[in-house]
Backbone as a chain_set.jsonl record, in Angstrom:
{"seq": "XXXXXXXXXXXXXXXXXXXXXXXXXXXXXXXXXXXXXXXXXXXXXXXXXXXXXXXXXXXXXXXXXXXXX", "coords": {"N": [[47.179, -21.354, 101.64], [45.598, -19.538, 99.059], [42.503, -20.34, 97.378], [42.479, -21.503, 93.985], [45.027, -20.825, 93.326], [48.355, -21.709, 92.478], [51.307, -23.157, 93.66], [54.759, -23.004, 92.893], [57.754, -24.539, 93.167], [61.036, -23.621, 92.826], [64.183, -24.797, 92.395], [67.432, -23.725, 92.797], [70.853, -22.589, 92.501], [72.52, -20.362, 94.793], [73.8, -18.383, 93.344], [72.422, -18.486, 90.891], [69.906, -17.739, 91.795], [70.397, -15.103, 92.59], [71.007, -14.012, 90.108], [68.518, -14.232, 88.863], [67.023, -12.533, 90.511], [68.295, -10.077, 89.954], [67.804, -9.852, 87.184], [65.003, -9.746, 87.178], [64.619, -7.389, 88.606], [65.841, -5.62, 86.829], [64.054, -5.736, 84.673], [61.952, -4.655, 85.887], [60.047, -6.24, 87.222], [58.226, -8.464, 89.39], [59.739, -11.242, 91.089], [58.229, -13.544, 90.742], [56.651, -12.735, 88.57], [58.634, -12.378, 86.649], [59.648, -15.008, 86.365], [57.301, -16.324, 85.493], [56.866, -14.975, 83.065], [59.191, -15.778, 81.677], [58.758, -18.551, 81.525], [56.376, -18.668, 80.01], [57.313, -17.534, 77.636], [59.123, -19.519, 76.881], [57.378, -21.661, 76.43], [55.925, -20.637, 74.239], [58.012, -20.516, 72.365], [58.578, -23.25, 72.129], [56.207, -24.152, 70.982], [56.363, -22.876, 68.501], [58.606, -24.184, 67.505], [57.608, -26.772, 67.332], [55.668, -26.431, 65.372], [57.347, -25.804, 63.25], [58.691, -28.215, 63.064], [56.629, -29.828, 62.186], [56.362, -28.885, 59.614], [58.949, -29.074, 58.395], [60.379, -31.227, 59.362], [61.891, -33.277, 61.921], [64.667, -32.947, 62.362], [65.666, -30.263, 61.862], [64.101, -28.85, 63.733], [64.935, -29.926, 66.19], [67.605, -29.116, 66.249], [67.26, -26.347, 66.392], [65.934, -26.169, 68.814], [67.897, -26.988, 70.6], [69.575, -24.813, 70.499], [68.324, -22.942, 72.062], [68.95, -23.323, 74.706]], "CA": [[47.232, -20.847, 100.292], [44.272, -19.191, 98.564], [41.964, -21.206, 96.325], [42.725, -21.053, 92.637], [46.432, -20.467, 93.13], [49.261, -22.842, 92.457], [52.677, -22.827, 94.061], [55.798, -23.65, 92.11], [59.038, -24.479, 93.859], [62.153, -23.619, 91.891], [65.441, -25.036, 93.101], [68.584, -23.229, 92.049], [71.968, -22.189, 93.348], [72.464, -18.975, 95.26], [74.215, -17.522, 92.225], [71.312, -18.429, 89.948], [68.844, -16.96, 92.432], [70.78, -13.692, 92.514], [70.87, -13.619, 88.703], [67.079, -14.062, 88.622], [66.623, -11.292, 91.206], [68.811, -8.931, 89.2], [67.083, -9.77, 85.911], [63.64, -9.291, 87.484], [64.747, -5.976, 88.967], [66.155, -4.902, 85.59], [62.827, -5.686, 83.879], [60.923, -4.057, 86.768], [59.039, -7.267, 87.474], [58.432, -9.276, 90.585], [60.415, -12.494, 90.75], [57.186, -14.425, 90.212], [56.3, -12.242, 87.243], [59.767, -12.653, 85.766], [59.663, -16.454, 86.101], [56.128, -16.633, 84.673], [57.141, -14.454, 81.725], [60.197, -16.658, 81.069], [58.128, -19.846, 81.227], [55.443, -18.479, 78.897], [58.131, -17.362, 76.435], [59.667, -20.833, 76.505], [56.263, -22.429, 75.861], [55.668, -20.089, 72.908], [59.105, -20.969, 71.502], [58.408, -24.68, 71.876], [55.099, -24.297, 70.027], [56.892, -22.499, 67.189], [59.474, -25.264, 67.064], [56.777, -27.906, 66.941], [55.077, -26.1, 64.067], [58.437, -25.947, 62.278], [58.909, -29.654, 62.904], [55.537, -30.365, 61.362], [56.587, -28.475, 58.228], [60.247, -29.394, 57.802], [60.96, -32.459, 59.888], [62.43, -33.202, 63.276], [66.086, -32.603, 62.425], [65.833, -28.818, 62.017], [63.464, -28.419, 64.974], [65.791, -30.324, 67.309], [68.774, -28.233, 66.227], [66.823, -25.036, 66.876], [65.614, -26.326, 70.231], [69.14, -27.056, 71.358], [70.184, -23.491, 70.538], [67.633, -22.134, 73.056], [69.498, -23.546, 76.043]], "C": [[45.805, -20.625, 99.8], [43.824, -20.166, 97.474], [42.276, -20.616, 94.963], [44.16, -20.648, 92.36], [47.274, -21.727, 93.2], [50.646, -22.367, 92.853], [53.645, -23.617, 93.19], [57.109, -23.457, 92.856], [60.139, -24.596, 92.819], [63.426, -23.775, 92.699], [66.584, -24.558, 92.22], [69.69, -22.859, 93.034], [71.76, -20.753, 93.815], [72.828, -17.994, 94.164], [73.104, -17.376, 91.197], [70.17, -17.587, 90.51], [69.151, -15.468, 92.353], [70.657, -13.179, 91.082], [69.396, -13.385, 88.355], [66.596, -12.777, 89.28], [67.063, -10.063, 90.423], [68.063, -8.751, 87.883], [65.662, -9.256, 86.131], [63.657, -7.798, 87.823], [64.982, -5.135, 87.708], [64.909, -4.729, 84.724], [61.662, -5.073, 84.66], [59.729, -4.982, 86.942], [59.273, -7.855, 88.851], [59.17, -10.535, 90.156], [59.405, -13.464, 90.147], [56.808, -14.025, 88.79], [57.393, -12.528, 86.231], [59.8, -14.129, 85.38], [58.49, -16.839, 85.199], [56.344, -16.177, 83.23], [58.138, -15.354, 80.995], [59.589, -17.995, 80.669], [57.177, -19.709, 80.034], [56.188, -18.258, 77.581], [58.67, -18.698, 75.95], [58.583, -21.707, 75.876], [55.963, -21.948, 74.443], [56.751, -20.537, 71.927], [58.965, -22.437, 71.154], [57.277, -24.93, 70.874], [55.55, -23.929, 68.616], [57.779, -23.605, 66.637], [58.671, -26.478, 66.621], [56.119, -27.657, 65.588], [56.126, -26.235, 62.974], [58.727, -27.421, 62.013], [57.851, -30.274, 62.008], [55.767, -30.049, 59.887], [57.864, -29.066, 57.628], [60.866, -30.695, 58.292], [61.708, -32.211, 61.189], [63.854, -32.657, 63.332], [66.307, -31.105, 62.645], [65.258, -28.329, 63.343], [64.333, -28.76, 66.182], [67.007, -29.429, 67.37], [68.412, -26.856, 66.764], [66.526, -25.086, 68.364], [66.865, -26.324, 71.076], [69.802, -25.697, 71.459], [69.51, -22.586, 71.566], [68.248, -22.241, 74.44], [70.714, -22.741, 76.335]], "O": [[44.911, -21.422, 100.085], [44.64, -20.736, 96.751], [42.332, -19.397, 94.795], [44.471, -20.177, 91.267], [46.936, -22.684, 93.898], [51.097, -21.303, 92.429], [53.372, -24.754, 92.806], [57.513, -22.329, 93.136], [60.174, -25.542, 92.033], [63.709, -22.972, 93.587], [66.689, -24.935, 91.053], [69.476, -22.824, 94.246], [70.919, -20.029, 93.283], [72.247, -16.914, 94.06], [72.863, -16.281, 90.687], [69.544, -16.815, 89.785], [68.261, -14.662, 92.079], [70.248, -12.038, 90.865], [69.07, -12.443, 87.632], [65.843, -12.014, 88.674], [66.29, -9.121, 90.25], [67.727, -7.628, 87.506], [65.172, -8.428, 85.362], [62.798, -7.043, 87.369], [64.39, -4.068, 87.548], [64.73, -3.68, 84.105], [60.54, -4.985, 84.161], [58.573, -4.575, 86.827], [60.366, -7.76, 89.409], [59.213, -10.852, 88.967], [59.696, -14.13, 89.154], [56.662, -14.878, 87.915], [57.11, -12.879, 85.086], [59.96, -14.464, 84.206], [58.666, -17.598, 84.246], [56.04, -16.91, 82.289], [57.947, -15.659, 79.817], [59.877, -18.512, 79.59], [57.182, -20.557, 79.143], [55.753, -18.735, 76.533], [58.673, -18.976, 74.75], [58.841, -22.412, 74.901], [55.767, -22.763, 73.542], [56.449, -20.895, 70.789], [59.204, -22.832, 70.013], [57.379, -25.814, 70.023], [55.169, -24.587, 67.648], [57.717, -23.929, 65.451], [59.022, -27.135, 65.641], [56.025, -28.563, 64.76], [55.827, -26.729, 61.886], [58.978, -27.819, 60.876], [58.144, -31.135, 61.179], [55.413, -30.841, 59.013], [57.86, -29.511, 56.48], [61.799, -31.204, 57.67], [62.098, -31.087, 61.504], [64.2, -31.959, 64.285], [67.068, -30.723, 63.534], [65.861, -27.485, 64.006], [64.448, -27.953, 67.103], [67.405, -29.018, 68.46], [69.186, -26.264, 67.516], [66.836, -24.144, 69.093], [66.894, -25.723, 72.15], [70.528, -25.444, 72.42], [70.074, -21.549, 71.916], [68.084, -21.34, 75.262], [71.271, -22.838, 77.428]]}, "num_chains": 1, "name": "protein.A"}
């Protein structure tokens, strides 16, 4: 593996893998690009939820977080 690169192993079912392949194809991304985009979106959402928690309290933030799944 080249320096400066990190590998990430994702374990999923065959059905989930096919769904990821189809979604990546639909968005015209590589599988790696699709996964990276999804992870970065999730991080951004979590940061927004944390900011909301800071303003309004944990109860609303937790409810919103659960709706993301």
